[in-house]
N, C-alpha and C positions, 0 to 999 in steps of 0.2 A: 528388573522393570516394575515398577508400581502397577497396581490395577489400574489407576486413574491413567497412567501414560497408555498401556496396553489397549484402554478404551479409547483414547484419545487418536491412536495411530489406527485403530479399526476404523473410527469415524472418517478419518481422512481418506482411507482407502475405499471404503465401501459406500458412505453415505454421501462423501463430498464429490470424489472422482468417479464412483460407480465402475471400478475396475471389473473387468470380467475376463474370465478363463480365456487363454490364447492372445489376449493383449500384449502388446510389446510396451513395455514401462521402462522410462529412463528416470534414475534418482541422480541430480548432479548436487553434490555437497562440496565442502572444504575439509581438510583435515580434522578441524577443529569441530565440526558437524557430523562428521562421519558415522559417529554412533547412531545417531538420529536416521541419517539417511539409510544406514543398514537396517534398523527397524523397518523403515518403510518398503524398504526392497523385499525383506524376508516376509512381511504380510502381505505384500502383494504377489510374491511368488508362491505362498501358501494357499492363496485364492484362486491360482492357477494361470497367471500371468507370467509371461518370459520377461523377468527384470532385471534390469543391469544398473550397477552403482558406478558412477563415473566421480571420481575425486580430482577437483582442479585446485590449484593454487587460488587464494584470495586474491580478489581484484584490486586495483588503486583507487577505485572509488565507486559508490553504488552508479548503476547502470552502464558500468564499462563492460564491454562485450566478453563472453565466454572464449576460450581457445574454438578455432575454426572447426577441427573435428567434433567437438562437442557441439556447437552450434548446428552442423549437419545432422547429427546424430538427434538432436532435438527435433527438428523438422521431421526426420523419418519415423519417429515414434508414434503410439498412439496416444500415450500418457506421458506427460513430464512433471516429476516433483522436484523441487528445487530448495532444498533445506539448505541455504548458504548463507556466508556472513553478508557481503554486499548484494543488493539486491538484483536479480536478473529480470524484474519487471518491466523494466523501460528500456530494454536493449532492443536493438534490430533483431537480433537472434531470436528473441522471445516473440515478437511480433510476426516475424515470418513464419514461426513454427505454428502461431495461433492461425495465420491466415492459411495454411497447409491443412487445417484442421484437426491440430493436434490439441489436446485437452491440458492445460497447466495449471498447476498451483505452486506459487512461490512462496517461499517463508523464510524471507530474509533475517537473519539475527535470533531465529526461533531457539528456545531453551527447552529441555525437558519438562522444567516446571510450568513454563508459559503454556506449554502445547497441552498438557493436562488439564490445566485451570481454565483456559478460553475455550477450549474444545466441548467441555461441558457445559457451556451455554445452551439454551432453548434455541435449537436451529431454527426452527418454523418462526419463532418471534422474530429472531435476526432476520429472516428473509422477509417477514412482513414489515419490520421497520426499515429495511432497506429499499425495498419497492415503494414505500410511502415516500422515502426522500427522494428517490430518483425520479419519481414522478412529479414531484415539487420542482426540481430543477429542470427537468426536461420541459416543463411548461413554462418556466420563467424567463425573463429577458435580463433580468439584473439581480446579483447578490450582493448582500450587504452585511457584513462582520462588524459587530461592535462588541463592547465589553466595558466593565467597571474601571478596567486600568488604562482606557483612553483610545482602544482600538476603534479605528473608522475606515474600513476598507470595502471600496464597491469594485465588483468584478463583472463584465458583460457575458452571459451564458448564451446568447442567440446564435441558434443553429447548432448548438453542441449537444450530445447525448450522454446522460450519466450512466455509470456502471452500479449494479449492485454486487457487494463484496460480502455474500452469505454463505459460501460453500456450495453454491449450486453449479458444480462442474464437470456434470455428466453428460453434457450434450456436446455435439461436434464443434471443435474450435473454442470451447469454454476457456476463459481465463480468469483467475482471481487469486487474491492473499489467503493466505492460512498461517495461523489461526486467524479466522475470519470476522466481520463486524463492522462495515462502513458502506456508506454509498458516497460517490465522488463522480467528479466531473473535470474536464480540462476547459478553464474559461478560454474566452477569445483573447489571443495576442493581441498586447498592446494597449488592452482596456483598464487593467487593474490600476486603481487609483486610491491614495491615502496611506494609513498607519494602522500597521498591526502589531499589537503588544504581545508577545509569545511569554507565557508564565510557566508552561509544561516542560517541554523537552524540545530538542533540535537533533535530527538524525547526523551522527557523525560527531555529535558535540556531548548529548547526553542531557540528563534532568539538569534543569536551571535553576540555581540558587537564587538568583535573583531575575525579575522581568528583563525582557530585552526587546527594545523597539525597534521595529523596521519600516524604513520610508519606500513607499513604493511609488513610481511615477511611469506613465507610459509602459504599464505593463511589466517593467524591470525593479528589482530591488536596487535602489540607488542610494541608501544610507542606512546606517545602523547606530544604535545607542545601547551599550553594554557590552560586557566580555562575551556572552553568548553570542551576539550579533556579529561581534567582531570575527569570533571563531567562524561562524558561518560564512562569512565574507572569504576568509582566507581557504575554505574548503571550495567554494565556487571558483574564485580567480582565476585558478589554472586551467579553467576550461573555457574561457572566453567569454565575450558578451551573452551568449545565449544561455549561458550557466544562470544567470539572473532573470530569466523569465519566470514569469509566474506561471505555474505548469498545473496546478491541481488545487481544487477546494474538495474537501472530504468533511464528513459527518459521522462520528462513531455511533455504534448499535450495540455493543456487547456488554451487557451488565456483569460479566465477571472480568473485565480489563480495569487494570489499577495502573497508578501511574509508577513507574520503574525506572525511566530513563531509556529503557529500549523504545525505538518509535514505532515498532512492529507492533507492541502492545498498546502504547500510550494512544495512537491514533485511533484504536478502536474503543476506547472509554466510552460510555453511553453519555451521549450529549456534548461531547467535545466537538472542537473543529480542527483542521489541520489544512495549512496552505504550504505547497511545495513548491520550490525553485528548481528549473533544470528542464530537463527531459519531459515532453508532454506527447511525442508522436504516438507512443505505444497506448495511452489513453483516449485518443481521439483530438489531439492538438497537432501542430505542425513543427515543432522544435525536436530535433534529436541531438542530443549532447552527451557526452559520457558521465553524467551527473542527476540525481534528482534527491532532493533532500528535503524531508517533510518538518514543518513546525508547528506544534500542538498549543492550542489555546484551551484551559480547561473549563472555563465557565463562560463561553460565548453568548452572544445573541445574534441567531442569522435569519436575516429575512429574505425573502424571494419577492420581489417586485411590491415590498413593502409589507407583506404578510408574514410574521415570524413561523418558524418551524423548529426554532430553537430559542430559548429563552432562559438566560443566565445560567446555561449549562443543563437545562431539562428538556428532553426532547418532547415535541408538542404533538407529533404525528403517531 
């Protein structure tokens, strides 16, 4: 293990999750992420926690539920860390555990290199940026995303509360993504209208060779133009009409993140934006479906009630 990875794991256990001696910690991983999971379990155990590693098979899709015994164990733990391939963030199991007061950090698709690089970012600055973004989202009624490639998408935010993803997960019921670095919100269902041209990456598809245009009407993805969009539709289609729901708007805050094709990192790129389709219930929306796929735009302009908070990929807050 490199010194950078060792420090990143320590940061996750101590500075992000705030694990204390005597706490019960559950680390959920897949066979391919078992090494990272084991590092986290060992670090938590070394800090005096009672840590358990649960290795589960990969799920069929992002937001698919874990096995029932693991879901029950999640709700019974003090802390859950989930370095899995498919995200547990948007599952009913994660939401139920959070509501039971469990502190949860999910790490879908994490790699050792990514963890070491992104967790070296300035956590205090990530937290300042995240809070500023979420304050703007909370106060706003409507978000508008445009870009030089032709994006023009509007989403209602009325009555919705944003979430800061900056590694502050030491409080009861705290939930976030690691490596951290975004502020996000669930738009009001049925309100998104317009066109989004995705030029970064799409979860489950990877880094895009050419931009793909997505058409949104009545809060749902209704049409695509390009191979990336067709691949996205193919991943959403098996899960029914709720899978095309516009589920999330997020803005990246991590200066160490770069475009890799892995959305866990790509969506954290400083000044980028992402829009997700599928499940939103776990982040303040109303749709629960076993899929949640993010689409990353690299140089967006994001306005809240007409005031830009991102301009051409530059975060203004």
